[in-house]
DSSP file (Angstrom, degrees, kcal/mol; ACC not computed):
  #  RESIDUE AA STRUCTURE BP1 BP2  ACC     N-H-->O    O-->H-N    N-H-->O    O-->H-N    TCO  KAPPA ALPHA  PHI   PSI    X-CA   Y-CA   Z-CA
    1    1 A M              0   0    0      0, 0.0     2,-0.3     0, 0.0     0, 0.0   0.000 360.0 360.0 360.0 124.5   68.2  -15.7   18.0
    2    2 A S        -     0   0    0      1,-0.0     2,-0.5     2,-0.0     0, 0.0  -0.615 360.0-144.2 -91.5 150.8   66.1  -12.6   18.4
    3    3 A R        -     0   0    0     -2,-0.3     2,-0.5     0, 0.0    -1,-0.0  -0.939   8.1-150.8-113.8 131.1   67.3   -9.3   19.7
    4    4 A T        -     0   0    0     -2,-0.5     3,-0.1     3,-0.0    -2,-0.0  -0.858  17.5-126.4-102.5 136.7   65.2   -7.1   21.8
    5    5 A D        -     0   0    0     -2,-0.5     2,-0.0     1,-0.1     0, 0.0  -0.539  33.7-101.8 -76.7 142.9   65.6   -3.4   21.7
    6    6 A P        -     0   0    0      0, 0.0     2,-0.4     0, 0.0    -1,-0.1  -0.366  38.8-115.0 -63.8 145.0   66.2   -1.7   25.0
    7    7 A V        -     0   0    0     -3,-0.1     3,-0.0     1,-0.0    -3,-0.0  -0.679  21.5-128.0 -84.7 129.9   63.1    0.1   26.4
    8    8 A T        -     0   0    0     -2,-0.4    -1,-0.0     1,-0.1     0, 0.0  -0.636  35.5-106.6 -74.1 128.1   63.4    3.8   26.7
    9    9 A P        -     0   0    0      0, 0.0    27,-0.3     0, 0.0     3,-0.1  -0.261  18.3-141.1 -57.2 142.5   62.4    4.8   30.2
   10   10 A R  S    S-     0   0    0     25,-2.5     2,-0.2     1,-0.3    26,-0.2   0.411  71.8 -37.3 -86.0   0.2   58.9    6.4   30.4
   11   11 A G        -     0   0    0     24,-0.3    26,-2.7     2,-0.0     2,-0.5  -0.782  64.2 -88.0 154.9 163.1   60.0    9.0   33.0
   12   12 A R  E     -a   37   0A   0     -2,-0.2    45,-2.6    24,-0.2    46,-1.2  -0.868  37.8-169.9-102.4 126.1   62.2    9.5   36.0
   13   13 A I  E     -ab  38  58A   0     24,-3.0    26,-2.5    -2,-0.5     2,-0.7  -0.956  14.0-152.6-118.6 130.9   60.7    8.8   39.4
   14   14 A L  E     -ab  39  59A   0     44,-2.6    46,-2.6    -2,-0.4     2,-0.5  -0.914  17.2-158.2 -99.9 114.2   62.2    9.7   42.8
   15   15 A L  E     -ab  40  60A   0     24,-3.2    26,-2.4    -2,-0.7     2,-0.6  -0.827   8.3-168.5 -96.9 125.2   60.9    7.2   45.4
   16   16 A V  E     +ab  41  61A   0     44,-2.9    46,-2.8    -2,-0.5     2,-0.3  -0.909  30.1 141.1-116.3 101.5   61.1    8.3   49.0
   17   17 A E        -     0   0    0     24,-1.8    26,-0.1    -2,-0.6    48,-0.1  -0.982  36.6-167.4-148.6 126.6   60.4    5.2   51.1
   18   18 A D  S    S+     0   0    0     -2,-0.3     2,-0.6    46,-0.2    24,-0.1   0.645  70.1  86.9 -91.5 -14.8   62.0    4.1   54.4
   19   19 A D     >  -     0   0    0      1,-0.2     4,-2.5     2,-0.0     5,-0.2  -0.771  68.2-151.7 -88.0 119.8   60.6    0.6   54.4
   20   20 A A  H  > S+     0   0    0     -2,-0.6     4,-2.5     1,-0.2     5,-0.2   0.875  93.3  48.9 -61.2 -41.1   63.0   -1.7   52.5
   21   21 A D  H  > S+     0   0    0      2,-0.2     4,-2.3     1,-0.2    -1,-0.2   0.917 112.9  47.1 -66.7 -42.7   60.4   -4.2   51.4
   22   22 A S  H  > S+     0   0    0      2,-0.2     4,-2.5     1,-0.2    -2,-0.2   0.891 113.1  49.9 -64.9 -39.2   58.0   -1.5   50.2
   23   23 A A  H  X S+     0   0    0     -4,-2.5     4,-2.7     2,-0.2     5,-0.3   0.930 110.4  49.3 -65.1 -45.6   60.9    0.3   48.3
   24   24 A Y  H  X S+     0   0    0     -4,-2.5     4,-2.7    -5,-0.2     5,-0.2   0.931 112.3  48.9 -58.9 -46.1   61.9   -3.0   46.7
   25   25 A Y  H  X S+     0   0    0     -4,-2.3     4,-2.8     2,-0.2     5,-0.2   0.945 113.5  45.2 -58.5 -51.9   58.4   -3.7   45.5
   26   26 A A  H  X S+     0   0    0     -4,-2.5     4,-2.7     1,-0.2     5,-0.3   0.915 114.8  47.5 -62.5 -44.5   57.8   -0.2   44.1
   27   27 A V  H  X S+     0   0    0     -4,-2.7     4,-2.5    -5,-0.2     5,-0.4   0.936 113.7  48.4 -62.2 -45.8   61.2   -0.1   42.3
   28   28 A H  H  X>S+     0   0    0     -4,-2.7     4,-2.4    -5,-0.3     5,-0.7   0.945 115.3  43.2 -60.4 -49.9   60.6   -3.6   40.9
   29   29 A V  I  X>S+     0   0    0     -4,-2.8     5,-1.8    -5,-0.2     4,-1.4   0.942 117.4  45.3 -62.4 -48.6   57.1   -2.8   39.6
   30   30 A L  I  <5S+     0   0    0     -4,-2.7     6,-2.6    -5,-0.2    -1,-0.2   0.841 121.0  37.0 -69.4 -33.5   57.9    0.6   38.2
   31   31 A T  I  X5S+     0   0    0     -4,-2.5     4,-0.6    -5,-0.3    -2,-0.2   0.936 126.3  31.6 -84.5 -48.8   61.1   -0.5   36.5
   32   32 A T  I  <5S+     0   0    0     -4,-2.4    -3,-0.2    -5,-0.4    -2,-0.2   0.887 134.6  24.3 -81.2 -38.5   60.4   -3.9   35.2
   33   33 A M  I  <<S+     0   0    0     -4,-1.4    -3,-0.2    -5,-0.7    -4,-0.1   0.814 133.2  34.8 -94.8 -35.2   56.6   -3.7   34.5
   34   34 A G  T  4<S-     0   0    0     -5,-1.8    -3,-0.2    -6,-0.2   -24,-0.2   0.630  93.3-135.0 -96.4 -15.0   56.3    0.1   34.0
   35   35 A H     <  +     0   0    0     -4,-0.6   -25,-2.5    -6,-0.3   -24,-0.3   0.870  53.1 143.7  61.6  40.3   59.6    0.8   32.3
   36   36 A F        -     0   0    0     -6,-2.6     2,-0.6   -27,-0.3    -1,-0.2  -0.715  56.3-117.9-100.7 157.7   60.3    3.9   34.4
   37   37 A E  E     -a   12   0A   0    -26,-2.7   -24,-3.0    -2,-0.3     2,-0.4  -0.883  40.1-170.4 -91.5 123.8   63.7    5.0   35.7
   38   38 A V  E     -a   13   0A   0     -2,-0.6     2,-0.4   -26,-0.2   -24,-0.2  -0.968  16.6-172.2-125.6 130.5   63.5    4.9   39.4
   39   39 A E  E     -a   14   0A   0    -26,-2.5   -24,-3.2    -2,-0.4     2,-0.4  -0.957  16.6-152.7-115.9 139.0   65.9    6.2   42.0
   40   40 A H  E     +a   15   0A   0     -2,-0.4     2,-0.3   -26,-0.2   -24,-0.2  -0.902  19.2 168.9-118.3 140.6   65.3    5.4   45.7
   41   41 A T  E     -a   16   0A   0    -26,-2.4   -24,-1.8    -2,-0.4    -2,-0.0  -0.986  24.2-156.8-139.4 149.5   66.2    7.2   48.9
   42   42 A N  S    S+     0   0    0     -2,-0.3     2,-0.5   -26,-0.2   -26,-0.1   0.340  75.0  84.3-101.5   5.8   64.9    6.5   52.4
   43   43 A D     >  -     0   0    0      1,-0.1     4,-2.3   -26,-0.1     5,-0.1  -0.939  62.1-157.3-117.4 120.2   65.8   10.1   53.6
   44   44 A A  H  > S+     0   0    0     -2,-0.5     4,-2.5     1,-0.2     5,-0.2   0.863  95.8  53.5 -63.3 -37.9   63.3   12.9   53.1
   45   45 A A  H  > S+     0   0    0      2,-0.2     4,-2.1     1,-0.2    -1,-0.2   0.899 109.9  47.7 -65.8 -39.6   66.0   15.6   53.3
   46   46 A V  H  > S+     0   0    0      2,-0.2     4,-2.7     1,-0.2     5,-0.2   0.913 111.3  51.7 -65.1 -42.6   68.1   13.8   50.6
   47   47 A A  H  X S+     0   0    0     -4,-2.3     4,-2.6     1,-0.2    -2,-0.2   0.914 109.2  49.8 -60.5 -43.2   65.0   13.6   48.5
   48   48 A L  H  X S+     0   0    0     -4,-2.5     4,-1.7     2,-0.2    -1,-0.2   0.918 111.7  47.9 -62.9 -43.8   64.3   17.3   48.8
   49   49 A Q  H  X S+     0   0    0     -4,-2.1     4,-1.5     1,-0.2    -2,-0.2   0.913 113.8  47.3 -63.0 -42.8   67.9   18.1   47.9
   50   50 A R  H  X S+     0   0    0     -4,-2.7     4,-2.1     1,-0.2    -2,-0.2   0.868 108.4  55.0 -67.8 -36.1   67.7   15.8   44.9
   51   51 A A  H  < S+     0   0    0     -4,-2.6    -1,-0.2     1,-0.2    -2,-0.2   0.861 110.8  46.5 -64.5 -34.3   64.3   17.2   43.8
   52   52 A R  H  < S+     0   0    0     -4,-1.7    -1,-0.2    -5,-0.2    -2,-0.2   0.823 122.0  34.1 -74.0 -31.9   65.9   20.7   43.8
   53   53 A S  H  < S+     0   0    0     -4,-1.5    -2,-0.2    -5,-0.1    -3,-0.2   0.552 113.1  51.7-107.7  -9.0   69.0   19.7   41.9
   54   54 A E  S  < S-     0   0    0     -4,-2.1     2,-0.5    -5,-0.1    -1,-0.0  -0.924  83.5-105.2-129.4 153.3   68.0   17.0   39.4
   55   55 A P        +     0   0    0      0, 0.0     2,-0.3     0, 0.0    -3,-0.1  -0.663  44.3 172.7 -80.2 126.0   65.2   16.7   36.8
   56   56 A W        -     0   0    0     -2,-0.5   -43,-0.2    -5,-0.2     3,-0.1  -0.937  31.8-158.5-129.4 152.1   62.4   14.4   37.9
   57   57 A D  S    S+     0   0    0    -45,-2.6     2,-0.3     1,-0.3   -44,-0.2   0.626  81.2   4.7 -99.0 -20.1   59.0   13.6   36.4
   58   58 A L  E     -b   13   0A   0    -46,-1.2   -44,-2.6    26,-0.1     2,-0.5  -0.968  55.0-146.5-163.4 142.5   57.4   12.4   39.6
   59   59 A V  E     -bc  14  86A   0     26,-2.1    28,-2.8    -2,-0.3     2,-0.6  -0.983  14.4-168.1-111.9 129.2   58.1   12.0   43.3
   60   60 A L  E     +bc  15  87A   0    -46,-2.6   -44,-2.9    -2,-0.5     2,-0.4  -0.966  19.3 178.5-116.7 111.6   56.5    9.0   44.9
   61   61 A A  E     -bc  16  88A   0     26,-2.8    28,-2.8    -2,-0.6     2,-0.2  -0.909  31.8-122.7-126.4 143.1   56.7    9.4   48.7
   62   62 A D  E     - c   0  89A   0    -46,-2.8     3,-0.2    -2,-0.4    28,-0.2  -0.549  21.0-139.2 -71.8 143.7   55.7    7.4   51.8
   63   63 A A  S    S+     0   0    0     26,-2.6     7,-1.6     1,-0.2     2,-0.6   0.660  92.4  57.9 -79.2 -16.2   53.5    9.5   54.1
   64   64 A D  B     +E   69   0B   0     25,-0.3    -1,-0.2     5,-0.2   -46,-0.2  -0.701  67.3 158.7-122.4  78.7   55.2    8.2   57.2
   65   65 A L        -     0   0    0      3,-0.7     3,-0.2    -2,-0.6   -22,-0.1  -0.756  41.6-132.3-100.0 147.8   58.9    9.0   57.1
   66   66 A P  S    S+     0   0    0      0, 0.0     3,-0.1     0, 0.0    -1,-0.1   0.822 102.3  41.6 -69.6 -30.5   61.0    9.1   60.2
   67   67 A S  S    S+     0   0    0      1,-0.3     2,-0.3    -3,-0.0   -24,-0.1   0.650 126.8  10.7 -93.8 -15.1   62.8   12.3   59.5
   68   68 A M  S    S-     0   0    0     -3,-0.2    -3,-0.7     4,-0.0    -1,-0.3  -0.967  77.1-111.7-161.4 140.2   59.9   14.4   58.2
   69   69 A T  B  >  -E   64   0B   0     -2,-0.3     4,-2.5    -5,-0.1     5,-0.2  -0.355  32.8-113.2 -72.1 160.3   56.2   14.0   58.0
   70   70 A G  H  > S+     0   0    0     -7,-1.6     4,-2.7     1,-0.2     5,-0.2   0.878 119.1  53.5 -59.7 -37.9   54.5   13.5   54.6
   71   71 A T  H  > S+     0   0    0     -8,-0.3     4,-2.5     2,-0.2    -1,-0.2   0.918 109.0  48.0 -63.8 -44.0   52.9   16.9   55.0
   72   72 A E  H  > S+     0   0    0      2,-0.2     4,-2.4     1,-0.2    -2,-0.2   0.920 113.7  47.0 -62.9 -44.4   56.2   18.6   55.6
   73   73 A L  H  X S+     0   0    0     -4,-2.5     4,-2.7     2,-0.2     5,-0.2   0.930 112.6  49.2 -64.2 -44.9   57.9   16.9   52.7
   74   74 A L  H  X S+     0   0    0     -4,-2.7     4,-2.4     1,-0.2    -2,-0.2   0.921 112.3  47.8 -61.3 -44.4   55.0   17.7   50.4
   75   75 A E  H  X S+     0   0    0     -4,-2.5     4,-1.9     2,-0.2    -1,-0.2   0.912 113.1  48.4 -62.1 -42.8   55.0   21.4   51.4
   76   76 A A  H  X S+     0   0    0     -4,-2.4     4,-2.5     1,-0.2    -2,-0.2   0.894 112.3  48.5 -66.1 -39.9   58.8   21.6   50.9
   77   77 A L  H  X S+     0   0    0     -4,-2.7     4,-3.1     2,-0.2     7,-0.2   0.904 109.8  52.2 -65.8 -40.8   58.5   19.9   47.5
   78   78 A R  H  < S+     0   0    0     -4,-2.4    -2,-0.2    -5,-0.2    -1,-0.2   0.863 113.8  44.4 -63.3 -36.0   55.7   22.3   46.4
   79   79 A E  H  < S+     0   0    0     -4,-1.9    -2,-0.2    -5,-0.2    -1,-0.2   0.906 119.6  40.6 -73.3 -42.5   57.9   25.3   47.5
   80   80 A A  H  < S+     0   0    0     -4,-2.5    -2,-0.2     1,-0.2    -3,-0.2   0.906 136.8  10.1 -75.3 -43.5   61.1   24.0   45.9
   81   81 A V    ><  -     0   0    0     -4,-3.1     3,-1.8    -5,-0.2    -1,-0.2  -0.673  69.9-179.1-139.7  78.1   59.6   22.6   42.6
   82   82 A P  T 3  S+     0   0    0      0, 0.0    -1,-0.1     0, 0.0    -2,-0.1   0.773  79.6  49.4 -56.9 -32.8   56.0   23.7   42.3
   83   83 A A  T 3  S+     0   0    0      2,-0.1    -5,-0.1    -5,-0.0    -2,-0.0   0.552  83.1 109.3 -86.1  -6.2   55.3   21.9   39.0
   84   84 A L  S <  S-     0   0    0     -3,-1.8   -26,-0.1    -7,-0.2    -3,-0.1  -0.572  71.5-125.6 -75.0 121.3   56.7   18.5   40.0
   85   85 A P        -     0   0    0      0, 0.0   -26,-2.1     0, 0.0     2,-0.4  -0.395  25.6-162.5 -65.6 142.4   53.9   15.9   40.5
   86   86 A V  E     -c   59   0A   0    -28,-0.2    21,-2.4    -2,-0.1    22,-1.0  -0.992   8.4-169.4-131.4 125.3   53.9   14.2   43.9
   87   87 A A  E     -cd  60 108A   0    -28,-2.8   -26,-2.8    -2,-0.4     2,-0.4  -0.936  11.9-152.5-111.0 137.5   52.1   11.0   44.8
   88   88 A V  E     -cd  61 109A   0     20,-2.7    22,-3.4    -2,-0.4     2,-0.4  -0.915   7.3-164.6-114.0 135.7   51.8   10.0   48.4
   89   89 A M  E     +cd  62 110A   0    -28,-2.8   -26,-2.6    -2,-0.4     2,-0.3  -0.914  13.7 165.2-116.8 145.0   51.5    6.3   49.6
   90   90 A T  E     - d   0 111A   0     20,-2.1    22,-2.8    -2,-0.4     3,-0.1  -0.988  37.6-157.2-155.2 150.9   50.5    5.1   53.0
   91   91 A A  S    S+     0   0    0     -2,-0.3     2,-0.9    20,-0.2    -1,-0.1   0.491  89.9  75.1 -96.0  -9.7   49.3    2.0   54.8
   92   92 A H        +     0   0    0      1,-0.1    -1,-0.1    -3,-0.1     7,-0.0  -0.764  53.6 161.1-106.1  85.3   47.7    4.2   57.5
   93   93 A V        +     0   0    0     -2,-0.9    -1,-0.1    19,-0.1    18,-0.0   0.327  20.9 136.6 -93.2   9.3   44.6    5.5   55.8
   94   94 A A        -     0   0    0      1,-0.1     2,-1.7    -3,-0.1     5,-0.2  -0.311  65.4-113.5 -54.8 136.3   42.7    6.5   58.9
   95   95 A I        +     0   0    0      4,-0.1     2,-0.2     3,-0.1    -1,-0.1  -0.572  58.7 148.4 -82.4  88.7   41.2    9.9   58.2
   96   96 A G     >  -     0   0    0     -2,-1.7     4,-2.6     1,-0.0     5,-0.2  -0.596  64.1 -95.0-105.6 175.4   43.0   12.2   60.5
   97   97 A A  H  > S+     0   0    0     -2,-0.2     4,-2.2     1,-0.2     5,-0.2   0.903 124.5  48.5 -60.3 -42.5   43.8   15.8   59.9
   98   98 A A  H  > S+     0   0    0      2,-0.2     4,-2.3     1,-0.2    -1,-0.2   0.926 113.6  45.7 -66.5 -44.2   47.3   15.0   58.6
   99   99 A M  H  > S+     0   0    0      1,-0.2     4,-2.7     2,-0.2    -2,-0.2   0.893 112.7  50.7 -66.9 -38.7   46.1   12.3   56.2
  100  100 A E  H  X S+     0   0    0     -4,-2.6     4,-1.9     2,-0.2    -1,-0.2   0.893 109.9  50.6 -65.5 -38.5   43.2   14.4   55.0
  101  101 A S  H  X S+     0   0    0     -4,-2.2     4,-2.0    -5,-0.2    -2,-0.2   0.924 112.9  45.8 -63.3 -44.8   45.6   17.3   54.3
  102  102 A L  H  X S+     0   0    0     -4,-2.3     4,-2.7     1,-0.2    -2,-0.2   0.918 109.7  54.9 -63.1 -43.3   47.9   15.0   52.4
  103  103 A R  H  < S+     0   0    0     -4,-2.7    -1,-0.2     1,-0.2    -2,-0.2   0.883 114.2  40.7 -58.6 -39.7   45.0   13.5   50.5
  104  104 A R  H  < S+     0   0    0     -4,-1.9    -1,-0.2    -5,-0.2    -2,-0.2   0.800 119.8  43.4 -79.5 -29.5   43.9   17.0   49.3
  105  105 A S  H  < S+     0   0    0     -4,-2.0    -2,-0.2    -5,-0.2    -3,-0.2   0.776  96.2  82.6 -90.8 -28.7   47.3   18.4   48.6
  106  106 A A  S  < S-     0   0    0     -4,-2.7   -19,-0.2    -5,-0.2     3,-0.1  -0.380  78.2-129.1 -76.1 155.2   49.0   15.5   46.8
  107  107 A D  S    S+     0   0    0    -21,-2.4    25,-0.4     1,-0.3     2,-0.3   0.767  96.6   7.1 -72.0 -26.0   48.5   14.9   43.1
  108  108 A A  E     -d   87   0A   0    -22,-1.0   -20,-2.7    23,-0.1     2,-0.5  -0.978  64.7-154.0-153.4 149.2   47.6   11.3   44.0
  109  109 A F  E     -d   88   0A   0     -2,-0.3     2,-0.4   -22,-0.2   -20,-0.2  -0.982  17.8-167.9-129.1 116.7   47.1    9.4   47.2
  110  110 A L  E     -d   89   0A   0    -22,-3.4   -20,-2.1    -2,-0.5     2,-0.5  -0.886  14.6-140.1-114.5 135.4   47.7    5.6   47.2
  111  111 A E  E     -d   90   0A   0     -2,-0.4   -20,-0.2   -22,-0.2   -22,-0.1  -0.811  40.3 -93.3 -93.6 126.4   46.8    3.1   49.8
  112  112 A K  S    S+     0   0    0    -22,-2.8   -19,-0.1    -2,-0.5     2,-0.1  -0.564 108.8  49.1 -79.8 146.5   49.4    0.4   50.5
  113  113 A P  S    S-     0   0    0      0, 0.0    -2,-0.1     0, 0.0    -1,-0.1   0.502  83.9-162.3 -74.2 136.8   49.7   -2.3   49.3
  114  114 A V        -     0   0    0     -4,-0.1    -2,-0.1    -2,-0.1    -4,-0.0  -0.766  20.4-121.9 -89.1 121.7   49.3   -0.7   45.9
  115  115 A P     >  -     0   0    0      0, 0.0     4,-2.5     0, 0.0     3,-0.4  -0.344  24.2-117.4 -60.1 144.6   48.4   -3.2   43.2
  116  116 A P  H  > S+     0   0    0      0, 0.0     4,-2.5     0, 0.0     5,-0.2   0.889 113.0  51.5 -52.6 -45.5   51.0   -3.1   40.4
  117  117 A A  H  > S+     0   0    0      1,-0.2     4,-2.3     2,-0.2     5,-0.2   0.885 111.4  47.6 -62.7 -37.7   48.5   -2.0   37.7
  118  118 A R  H  > S+     0   0    0     -3,-0.4     4,-2.8     2,-0.2     5,-0.3   0.920 110.8  51.2 -68.9 -43.2   47.4    0.9   39.9
  119  119 A L  H  X S+     0   0    0     -4,-2.5     4,-2.2     1,-0.2    -2,-0.2   0.924 114.6  43.0 -59.5 -45.8   50.9    2.0   40.7
  120  120 A I  H  X S+     0   0    0     -4,-2.5     4,-2.7    -5,-0.2    -1,-0.2   0.906 114.1  51.0 -67.5 -42.0   51.9    2.0   37.0
  121  121 A A  H  X S+     0   0    0     -4,-2.3     4,-2.5    -5,-0.2    -2,-0.2   0.911 112.2  45.9 -64.0 -43.1   48.6    3.7   36.0
  122  122 A V  H  X S+     0   0    0     -4,-2.8     4,-2.6     2,-0.2     5,-0.2   0.936 114.4  47.6 -66.5 -45.9   49.0    6.5   38.5
  123  123 A A  H  X S+     0   0    0     -4,-2.2     4,-2.4    -5,-0.3     5,-0.2   0.931 113.7  48.5 -59.7 -45.5   52.7    7.1   37.7
  124  124 A S  H  X S+     0   0    0     -4,-2.7     4,-1.9     1,-0.2    -2,-0.2   0.924 113.0  47.2 -60.9 -45.7   51.9    7.1   34.0
  125  125 A A  H  X>S+     0   0    0     -4,-2.5     5,-2.9     2,-0.2     4,-0.6   0.919 113.4  47.0 -64.7 -45.0   49.0    9.6   34.4
  126  126 A L  H ><5S+     0   0    0     -4,-2.6     3,-0.8     1,-0.2    -1,-0.2   0.902 112.7  49.0 -66.4 -40.1   50.9   12.0   36.6
  127  127 A I  H 3<5S+     0   0    0     -4,-2.4    -1,-0.2    -5,-0.2    -2,-0.2   0.859 110.9  51.1 -66.9 -34.2   54.0   12.0   34.3
  128  128 A A  H 3<5S-     0   0    0     -4,-1.9    -1,-0.2    -5,-0.2    -2,-0.2   0.554 118.3-114.1 -78.8  -7.3   51.7   12.6   31.3
  129  129 A G  T <<5 +     0   0    0     -3,-0.8    -3,-0.2    -4,-0.6     2,-0.2   0.664  69.3 140.3  84.6  16.0   50.1   15.5   33.1
  130  130 A A      < -     0   0    0     -5,-2.9    -1,-0.3    -6,-0.2     2,-0.2  -0.560  58.4-102.6 -91.5 156.3   46.7   13.8   33.4
  131  131 A A        -     0   0    0     -2,-0.2     2,-0.5     1,-0.0    -1,-0.1  -0.491  35.0-128.5 -72.2 147.3   44.4   14.0   36.4
  132  132 A V        -     0   0    0    -25,-0.4   -10,-0.1    -2,-0.2    -1,-0.0  -0.866  16.7-130.0-102.2 129.0   44.4   10.8   38.5
  133  133 A C        -     0   0    0     -2,-0.5     3,-0.1     1,-0.1   -11,-0.0  -0.474  31.0-104.2 -72.8 146.5   41.0    9.2   39.2
  134  134 A P        -     0   0    0      0, 0.0    -1,-0.1     0, 0.0   -24,-0.1  -0.261  51.1 -80.2 -65.2 160.1   40.4    8.4   42.9
  135  135 A P              0   0    0      0, 0.0   -25,-0.0     0, 0.0    -3,-0.0  -0.246 360.0 360.0 -61.4 150.4   40.7    4.7   43.9
  136  136 A A              0   0    0     -3,-0.1    -3,-0.0     0, 0.0     0, 0.0   0.469 360.0 360.0 -74.4 360.0   37.7    2.5   43.1
């Protein structure tokens, strides 16, 4: 009988996502395939409070939250924890002023559905402090 050693998490990710299916997908991919520690909240205000009070390596946030826009959350996170990388995900990639602002301000901008390999690669790069290449 072989014994497998537990995998050390590659970093702590705070996921801010109000859609239950999208949250389940991201948590599953990032924990089981990417070996990250992931905590999820569907509330932007809770995420902001947790970002201020707990150590995180990355915030992965939906751009379209009911309680706060993605732009508002990103600005608040930049003010509260300036060095914390933030990746924004959205299914609404139409180039409007708000989406363009998010695209330029976030450390990474991901279009849903995000393929598992891309999600893991972006999280890994941001946690390692590397620049993220734009989508192909």
